[in-house]
C-alpha positions in Angstrom: -41.8 9.5 -14.8 -39.2 7.6 -16.9 -35.7 7.1 -15.7 -34.2 9.5 -18.2 -36.7 12.2 -17.4 -35.9 11.8 -13.7 -32.2 12.5 -14.4 -33.2 15.5 -16.5 -35.4 16.7 -13.7 -32.6 16.3 -11.2 -30.2 18.2 -13.4 -32.8 21.0 -13.6 -33.0 21.1 -9.8 -29.3 21.1 -9.5 -29.1 24.0 -12.0 -31.6 26.0 -9.9 -29.7 25.2 -6.8 -26.5 26.4 -8.3 -28.1 29.6 -9.4 -29.4 30.2 -5.9 -26.0 29.4 -4.5 -24.4 32.0 -6.7 -26.7 34.6 -5.3 -26.7 33.4 -1.6 -23.0 32.7 -1.5 -23.2 29.6 0.7 -24.9 26.2 0.4 -24.4 22.7 1.6 -26.1 19.4 1.0 -25.9 15.7 2.2 -28.4 13.1 1.2 -30.5 11.3 3.9 -32.9 8.6 2.7 -36.4 8.4 4.0 -36.8 5.6 6.6 -39.5 3.9 4.5 -37.1 3.7 1.5 -34.4 1.8 3.4 -33.7 -1.9 3.0 -33.9 -2.2 6.8 -36.6 0.2 8.0 -37.3 -2.0 11.1 -35.9 -0.8 14.4 -35.3 -2.4 17.8 -37.9 -1.0 20.3 -36.7 2.0 22.2 -37.1 0.9 25.9 -34.5 3.0 27.7 -35.1 6.6 28.6 -31.7 7.5 30.1 -28.1 6.3 29.6 -25.9 7.0 32.6 -22.3 6.3 31.6 -23.4 3.0 29.9 -26.0 2.0 32.4 -29.4 1.6 30.7 -32.3 3.2 32.7 -35.8 2.0 31.7 -38.9 4.1 32.3 -40.1 2.4 35.4 -36.7 2.8 37.1 -36.5 6.4 35.8 -39.8 7.2 37.5 -38.6 5.7 40.8 -35.3 7.7 40.6 -37.1 10.9 39.9 -39.0 10.5 43.2 -35.8 11.0 45.3 -33.2 13.7 45.5 -30.4 11.1 45.1 -32.2 9.6 42.1 -32.6 13.0 40.4 -28.9 13.5 40.8 -28.3 10.1 39.1 -30.4 11.3 36.1 -28.8 14.7 35.9 -26.4 15.9 33.2 -23.8 16.6 36.0 -23.7 12.8 36.5 -23.2 12.2 32.8 -26.8 11.1 32.1 -28.1 11.3 28.5 -31.9 11.6 28.2 -33.2 9.5 25.3 -36.4 10.4 23.4 -37.7 10.5 19.8 -36.1 14.0 19.2 -32.7 12.7 20.3 -33.0 9.7 18.0 -34.0 11.9 15.1 -31.0 14.2 15.8 -28.8 11.2 15.9 -30.0 10.0 12.5 -29.6 13.4 11.0 -26.0 13.7 12.4 -25.2 10.2 11.1 -25.9 11.4 7.5 -25.1 15.1 7.6 -22.7 16.1 10.4 -19.1 16.6 9.4 -18.0 18.7 12.5 -16.0 20.8 10.0 -13.9 18.1 8.4 -14.5 19.5 4.9 -11.7 22.0 5.6 -9.0 19.5 6.3 -10.1 17.0 3.6 -10.4 19.7 0.9 -8.1 22.5 1.8 -5.3 20.5 3.4 -5.4 17.0 2.0 -6.7 18.1 -1.4 -9.3 15.4 -2.0 -10.8 17.4 -4.9 -7.4 18.6 -6.3 -5.8 15.2 -7.1 -6.6 12.5 -9.6 -10.4 12.7 -9.0 -12.3 16.0 -9.5 -15.8 17.1 -8.7 -16.6 17.2 -12.4 -15.7 13.6 -13.0 -17.6 12.5 -9.9 -20.7 14.3 -11.1 -20.2 12.7 -14.5 -20.0 9.3 -13.0 -23.2 9.7 -10.9 -25.1 11.1 -13.9 -24.0 8.1 -16.0 -25.8 5.8 -13.6 -29.1 7.2 -15.0 -30.9 6.5 -11.7 -29.5 3.0 -11.2 -27.8 2.1 -7.9 -24.2 1.3 -7.4 -22.1 0.0 -4.5 -18.9 1.0 -6.2 -19.0 4.2 -8.2 -16.4 4.2 -11.0 -14.9 7.6 -11.6 -12.6 8.6 -14.4 -9.2 10.0 -13.6 -8.8 13.7 -14.4 -5.0 13.5 -14.5 -2.2 11.0 -14.1 -1.2 10.0 -10.6 1.6 7.6 -9.7 1.5 5.4 -6.6 4.6 3.3 -6.3 5.1 1.4 -9.5 1.5 1.9 -10.6 0.3 5.0 -12.6 -3.4 5.7 -12.8 -3.8 7.4 -16.2 -6.1 10.2 -17.1 -9.4 8.8 -18.4 -8.9 5.5 -16.5 -11.9 4.5 -14.4 -11.2 4.0 -10.7 -13.3 1.9 -8.3 -14.1 4.2 -5.4 -16.5 2.0 -3.4 -18.7 5.1 -3.1 -22.4 4.2 -2.8 -25.3 5.8 -4.7 -28.8 4.4 -4.0 -31.4 3.6 -6.7 -33.0 6.8 -8.0 -30.4 8.9 -6.1 -28.3 11.7 -7.5 -25.9 12.0 -4.6 -23.3 9.8 -2.8 -24.3 8.5 0.6 -22.0 10.0 3.4 -20.6 12.9 1.4 -21.7 16.5 2.3 -20.9 19.1 -0.3 -20.2 22.7 0.6 -20.2 25.7 -1.6 -18.8 28.9 0.0 -18.6 32.0 -2.1 -16.9 30.3 -5.1 -15.1 27.6 -3.1 -16.3 23.9 -3.2 -15.5 21.6 -0.3 -16.3 18.0 0.4 -16.9 16.6 3.9 -17.6 13.1 5.1 -20.2 11.9 7.6 -20.6 8.6 9.5 -22.8 7.3 6.8 -19.9 7.1 4.3 -18.5 4.1 6.1 -21.5 2.9 8.1 -24.2 2.7 5.5 -24.2 0.7 2.3 -26.4 0.1 -0.7 -27.9 -3.3 -1.0 -26.9 -4.6 -4.4 -30.1 -6.6 -4.8 -32.6 -3.8 -4.1 -30.5 -0.7 -4.6 -31.8 0.6 -1.2 -29.6 1.8 1.7 -28.9 -0.5 4.6 -28.4 1.7 7.6 -25.6 0.5 9.9 -24.0 -1.9 7.4 -20.3 -1.3 6.7 -19.4 0.0 3.3 -17.4 -3.1 2.7 -15.8 -1.9 -0.6 -15.2 1.7 0.3 -11.8 2.4 -1.3 -10.8 5.0 1.3 -7.1 4.3 1.1 -6.9 4.6 -2.7 -9.0 7.8 -2.5 -6.6 9.3 -0.1 -3.6 8.2 -2.1 -5.1 10.0 -5.2 -5.4 13.2 -3.2 -3.0 16.0 -3.9 -1.5 16.0 -0.4 -1.6 12.5 1.0 1.3 13.5 3.3 -1.3 15.1 5.5 -2.1 11.5 6.7 1.5 10.3 7.1 1.2 9.7 10.8 -1.3 6.9 10.1 1.2 5.1 7.9 4.6 3.5 8.0 6.6 6.4 6.5 10.2 6.4 7.8 11.0 9.1 5.2 9.3 11.5 7.6 12.0 10.9 10.2 14.3 13.2 8.3 12.8 16.2 10.0 14.6 18.2 12.7 13.7 20.7 15.4 12.9 24.1 14.3 15.8 26.5 13.6 14.6 30.0 14.2 11.2 30.4 12.5 11.5 27.4 10.3 11.5 23.6 11.0 13.9 21.5 9.0 11.6 19.3 7.0 12.3 15.9 5.3 12.2 15.6 1.5 8.6 16.4 0.4 8.5 14.2 -2.6 9.8 11.2 -0.7 7.3 11.6 2.1 4.4 12.1 -0.4 5.4 9.0 -2.5 5.8 6.8 0.6 2.5 7.9 2.1 0.6 7.2 -1.1 2.0 3.7 -1.3 1.1 3.0 2.4 -2.5 4.3 2.4 -3.2 2.7 -1.1 -2.4 -0.7 0.4 -5.5 -0.6 2.7 -8.0 -3.2 1.5 -11.3 -1.8 0.3 -13.6 -1.6 3.3 -10.8 -0.7 5.7 -9.5 2.4 7.3 -6.4 3.1 9.5 -7.7 5.2 12.4 -4.6 4.8 14.6 -2.1 7.6 14.5 0.8 5.4 15.6 3.0 5.8 12.4 2.3 2.2 11.5 0.2 1.0 8.6 -2.4 -1.2 10.2 -5.9 -0.6 8.8 -8.9 -2.4 10.3 -12.1 -3.5 8.7 -14.9 -0.9 8.9 -17.3 -2.3 11.6 -21.1 -2.3 11.4 -23.2 0.1 13.4 -25.5 -2.7 14.6 -24.1 -1.7 18.0 -26.6 -2.5 20.8 -24.9 -4.6 23.5 -21.7 -4.7 21.4 -19.5 -3.0 24.0 -16.6 -2.4 24.3 -16.1 -0.7 20.9 -13.3 -0.6 18.3 -11.5 -3.7 17.3 -9.2 -3.5 20.3 -12.0 -2.7 22.6 -10.5 0.5 24.0 -13.7 2.5 23.6 -15.4 1.4 26.8 -16.0 4.5 29.1 -18.6 7.2 29.1 -22.1 7.3 27.6 -23.5 4.3 25.9 -20.7 2.1 27.3 -18.1 3.6 25.0 -20.1 4.0 21.8 -20.1 7.8 22.1 -16.3 7.6 22.6 -16.0 5.6 19.3 -18.2 8.1 17.5 -16.3 11.0 18.8 -12.9 9.5 17.9 -13.7 9.5 14.2 -13.9 13.3 14.0 -11.9 14.3 17.1 -8.8 12.3 16.1 -9.1 10.9 12.5 -10.7 13.5 10.2 -8.3 16.3 11.1 -4.6 15.4 11.6 -3.6 19.0 12.4 -4.8 18.5 16.0 -2.0 16.0 16.5 0.7 18.6 16.5 0.8 19.1 20.3 1.2 15.4 20.9 3.8 14.9 18.2 6.8 14.9 20.5 5.8 11.8 22.5 3.7 10.1 19.8 6.0 10.5 16.8 9.3 11.9 18.2 8.8 15.0 16.1 8.8 18.7 17.0 5.3 20.1 16.6 6.4 22.6 14.0 8.1 19.9 12.0 5.0 17.8 12.2 2.7 20.6 11.0 5.2 21.5 8.3 5.0 18.1 6.8 1.1 18.1 7.0 0.7 21.6 5.6 3.3 22.2 3.0 1.4 20.4 0.2 -2.0 21.9 1.0 -3.8 23.0 -2.1 -5.4 26.0 -0.3 -2.9 28.8 -0.3 -4.0 30.2 3.1 -3.3 26.8 4.7 -0.1 26.0 2.7 3.1 26.2 4.6 5.9 27.7 2.6 9.3 26.6 4.0 10.9 29.8 2.5 8.2 32.1 3.9 8.4 34.1 7.1 5.8 32.2 9.2 6.0 29.0 11.2 3.6 26.2 10.3 1.6 26.9 13.5 1.2 30.5 12.5 -0.1 29.5 9.1 -2.6 27.2 10.8 -3.8 29.8 13.3 -4.2 32.5 10.6 -6.5 30.4 8.5 -8.2 28.3 11.2 -12.0 28.5 11.1 -12.1 27.3 14.7 -9.5 29.5 16.5 -10.9 28.6 20.0 -9.7 25.0 19.6 -6.7 23.2 18.2 -6.8 21.9 14.7 -9.5 22.7 12.1 -12.6 20.8 13.2 -15.1 22.0 15.8 -14.0 20.8 19.2 -14.9 21.2 22.9 -11.5 21.0 24.6 -10.8 19.4 27.9 -8.3 21.3 30.2 -6.0 18.2 29.9 -5.6 18.5 26.1 -3.6 16.9 24.4 -3.3 14.1 27.0 -5.2 10.8 26.6 -7.8 9.9 29.2 -9.3 6.6 27.9 -12.5 8.2 26.7 -10.9 10.6 24.2 -7.5 10.0 22.5 -6.6 13.7 23.0 -9.0 15.5 25.2 -11.2 16.7 22.3 -14.9 16.2 21.8 -16.3 16.9 18.3 -19.2 19.3 18.9 -21.7 21.5 17.1 -22.1 25.1 18.1 -25.5 25.8 19.6 -26.0 22.4 21.2 -24.4 20.7 24.2 -20.8 19.5 23.9 -20.6 16.0 22.4 -24.4 15.9 22.0 -24.3 14.8 18.4 -22.1 11.9 19.2 -24.4 10.8 22.1 -27.5 11.2 19.8 -25.8 9.1 17.2 -25.2 6.4 19.8 -28.8 6.3 20.8 -29.8 6.0 17.1 -27.3 3.3 16.2 -28.3 1.1 19.1 -31.8 0.8 17.5 -30.4 -0.4 14.2 -30.7 -3.9 13.0 -29.8 -5.5 9.6 -32.4 -6.6 7.1 -34.3 -9.8 7.9 -32.2 -12.8 7.0 -33.3 -15.2 4.4 -34.8 -18.4 5.9 -32.5 -21.4 5.9 -33.7 -24.6 7.4 -30.1 -25.6 8.3 -29.8 -22.6 10.7 -31.8 -24.3 13.5 -29.3 -27.2 13.6 -26.5 -24.7 13.4 -27.3 -23.3 16.8 -26.6 -26.8 18.3 -23.3 -26.9 16.5 -22.5 -23.4 17.8 -22.9 -24.7 21.4 -21.1 -28.0 20.8 -18.1 -26.3 19.3 -17.9 -24.0 22.4 -18.5 -20.8 20.5 -20.8 -19.6 23.3 -17.9 -19.4 25.7 -17.0 -16.1 24.1 -20.0 -15.3 21.9 -22.7 -15.1 24.6 -25.3 -12.5 25.6 -27.8 -10.6 23.6 -25.4 -9.6 20.8 -23.4 -12.8 21.1 -20.3 -11.2 22.7 -19.1 -11.6 26.3 -17.6 -8.0 26.1 -14.1 -9.2 26.8 -10.7 -8.2 25.3 -8.6 -11.3 24.4 -4.8 -10.9 24.7 -3.2 -10.9 21.3 -1.0 -13.9 22.1 -4.2 -15.9 22.8 -6.3 -14.9 19.9 -3.3 -15.1 17.5 -4.3 -12.4 15.0 -1.9 -9.9 13.4 -0.5 -8.1 16.5 0.4 -4.6 15.3 -3.0 -2.9 15.7 -3.4 -4.3 19.2 -0.4 -2.1 20.4 -1.5 1.1 18.6 -2.3 3.0 21.8 0.9 2.1 23.6 2.7 5.4 23.1 -0.3 7.3 24.5 0.7 5.9 27.9 3.4 8.6 28.1 0.7 11.3 28.6 -2.4 10.2 30.5 -4.9 12.2 32.5 -7.8 10.9 34.7 -10.7 10.0 32.5 -13.3 12.7 32.3 -15.9 14.3 30.1 -18.1 17.4 30.1 -21.5 17.3 31.8 -24.0 16.4 29.1 -25.8 19.8 29.3 -22.5 21.8 28.9 -23.2 24.4 26.2 -20.9 24.7 23.2 -19.0 26.9 22.7 -17.8 26.2 26.2 -18.4 28.5 29.1 -15.5 29.8 31.2 -15.7 27.1 33.8 -17.4 24.0 32.3 -18.5 21.2 34.6 -16.4 18.0 34.3 -17.7 14.5 35.0 -15.0 12.0 36.2 -15.1 8.6 34.7 -13.8 6.2 37.4 -12.5 2.8 36.4 -13.3 -0.1 38.8 -10.3 -2.1 39.9 -11.6 -5.2 38.2 -12.0 -3.4 34.9 -8.6 -1.8 34.8 -6.7 -4.8 33.5 -9.1 -5.0 30.5 -8.8 -1.3 29.8 -5.0 -1.5 29.9 -5.1 -4.6 27.6 -7.4 -2.8 25.1 -4.9 0.2 24.9 -1.8 -2.0 24.8 -0.6 -0.4 28.0 0.5 -1.4 31.5 3.1 -3.8 30.1 0.7 -5.7 27.9 1.0 -6.4 24.2 -2.7 -5.4 23.7 -5.6 -7.5 22.5 -8.8 -7.7 20.4 -12.3 -7.6 21.7 -14.8 -10.4 21.1 -17.0 -8.9 18.4 -20.8 -9.1 18.4 -22.3 -11.4 15.7 -25.4 -9.5 14.7 -25.5 -8.8 11.0 -22.6 -11.1 9.9 -24.3 -11.5 6.5 -23.4 -7.8 5.9 -19.9 -7.7 7.4 -17.7 -9.9 5.3 -14.7 -10.2 5.2 -13.8 -11.2 8.7 -11.2 -10.5 11.4 -9.9 -7.0 12.2 -7.5 -7.1 9.2 -10.2 -8.1 6.6 -7.9 -11.1 5.9 -10.5 -13.9 6.0 -12.1 -13.2 2.6 -13.3 -15.8 0.1 -15.4 -15.1 -3.0 -17.9 -17.4 -4.8 -15.0 -19.5 -6.2 -13.4 -21.5 -3.4 -10.3 -22.2 -5.5 -9.4 -18.8 -7.0 -11.2 -16.1 -4.9 -8.9 -16.4 -1.9 -7.9 -13.7 0.5 -7.9 -10.0 -0.1 -5.8 -10.3 -3.3 -8.3 -12.8 -4.8 -11.4 -10.8 -3.8 -11.4 -7.1 -2.9 -8.3 -6.3 -4.8 -9.9 -7.8 -8.0 -13.3 -6.3 -7.5 -14.8 -9.6 -6.3 -17.2 -9.2 -3.5 -16.4 -11.6 -0.6 -19.1 -14.2 -0.1 -20.2 -14.2 3.5 -20.9 -17.9 3.6 -17.6 -18.9 2.1 -15.7 -16.4 4.1 -17.3 -17.8 7.3 -16.3 -21.2 6.2 -12.7 -20.1 5.9 -13.0 -18.7 9.5 -13.9 -22.2 10.7 -12.0 -24.6 8.3 -8.3 -24.8 8.9 -7.4 -26.1 5.4 -9.4 -23.3 3.6 -7.9 -20.8 6.0 -4.4 -22.0 5.2 -5.1 -21.2 1.5 -6.5 -17.8 2.4 -3.4 -16.9 4.6 -1.1 -18.1 1.8 -2.9 -15.9 -0.8 -2.6 -12.9 1.5 1.1 -13.6 2.2 1.9 -13.8 -1.5 0.7 -10.2 -2.1 3.1 -7.3 -1.5 0.1 -5.0 -1.1 -1.4 -7.2 1.6 1.9 -7.5 3.3 2.3 -3.7 3.3 -1.1 -3.3 5.0 -0.3 -6.2 7.4 -3.2 -8.2 6.2 -2.7 -11.9 7.1 -6.1 -13.5 8.0 -4.3 -15.4 10.8 -5.7 -16.1 14.2 -9.0 -17.1 15.8 -8.0 -20.7 15.5 -11.2 -22.2 16.7 -12.0 -24.9 14.1 -15.3 -26.5 13.2 -14.0 -29.0 10.6 -13.2 -32.7 10.1 -10.1 -32.6 12.2 -12.1 -31.1 15.1 -14.7 -33.9 14.8 -17.3 -32.0 12.8 -18.9 -33.1 9.5 -19.3 -31.0 6.4 -23.1 -30.8 7.2 -22.2 -29.5 10.7 -20.1 -26.8 9.2 -22.7 -25.8 6.7 -25.4 -25.7 9.5 -23.2 -23.5 11.6 -22.5 -21.1 8.8 -26.3 -20.9 8.1 -26.9 -20.1 11.7 -24.3 -17.4 11.8 -25.8 -15.8 8.7 -29.3 -15.9 10.2 -28.5 -13.6 13.2 -30.3 -10.4 12.2 -31.2 -9.0 15.7 -30.4 -9.4 19.4 -30.9 -13.0 20.5 -32.6 -11.9 23.8 -35.4 -9.5 24.6 -33.4 -6.7 26.4 -33.6 -2.9 26.9 -32.5 -0.8 23.9 -30.8 1.5 23.1 
């Protein structure tokens, strides 16, 4: 069938679907490519059958444990064990592409992602214009003018979204669309950030970061960007005051909205600010080539619980970041704001009338939220299993919430996604004869002191003063120290919705691990730190460092830093960017380019730190440097034969 006829056929299917939707009243869809159609269909072998709070249990050990009563307790859900089989892996993959945990309500009805500068009609038009070709950066026309700082995006102007559509596809990877009796909503899944289209083949690379996803700009173009003000440096929101009677005294709406738009729009493409610390400090989207990459997150604070913290990381996306309404209870100690004031700022610009707070109306913001909340049994709008200690932090969950799906155990989808992700590996790297010699340079330069083990990480968190990278994000969890509870989670067979007295599993922290946990959270008198990242799949993860600051394009003279690459639509070259990570003179030029950009300064993008040089001044030749870069780009799987997931 010709390409044009494919598009016509897809349009016909869509028309039939819309007709059925009008009759049935409800419909949702999210694309999930067939495994055989991926650019990386290969998987690491599944050799573990249980994960017990990060401990991998192989089949032989599981058989021995099942033979004793103590062993059976070890493998029980009451001990936090997660059984791993093909069905769990399949559920994890499905959840990766299709599970939103209800975030479509916040993103659509509160933030107004479909009511701002970009509309569903223009997105559909942009996808149709591809005529079956792939794109890593869908260009969508503005439906109306939107001003962000001194820049106005005009109606009809094409905006680079960074949204990915695979070859032959008619839908955006990582977007789930919902139609509910005349109301269209958009939700996001993990695949939006952690799957990407290979520009060479047009196929999806599962686990690769979407390195040009323009999440900050998309949020800035939304109708109510203020819903995300707590993730940005917005002092204009300090004008709020405690509630007087039924109504909080709110800061100026236009000032908060304008400031939030500027801050979130400063994020480099391929970055996201997941820390609700009222400081703009986005981090580069990590890959999901996660096996043996613990601890997780750039600061390394996701370290407890199933899969050595990977389930904690997965949970954090939807339990803390895709629904800011759940932050209200913690607003006094996190933001210095009355809960009603906080919610008033978030809800007063909501496009959906039922969730819009009217300062002149009779109801408090919390009453507005409760009246329209689709999940009245839990705080916020998403679907949560709630610990008794909510909203306190407990080092496995920022707030005591676990994003969960009704009808399956609490937190099960996150655990299943962890099992799935730990099997992922990038496409096979292109052969480069220099790579073999590069391993010797890697050892000679001392890289193995930190980058050791199967995924080339020693799993340590390095103090920010030692690693030298931009320090703000390392301290993002400091205020959470004001309200801590003992780390705990639900037993892994706990049904959701929760029973009246759910079983809790404590998560003890060994004395020798506690300093690292405190360092990762920026607590206990520390200034925080950054974890030693794993090196599997570096060919797919440029630019480098947590702030995306080490970015160089094909032109070593002009394509420097985020301003010279991502902000100009130039894809960072992995080899040249790695060279800038190793070569102090090239890095100086990159840091200077970042520092000259007001946008990069707003997002705190510097490219500084990790001053471990492999250059002439360190006694290495240009050939040594090239060989090391070739070796780093060749790492396409675990370097040792070990148990996975």
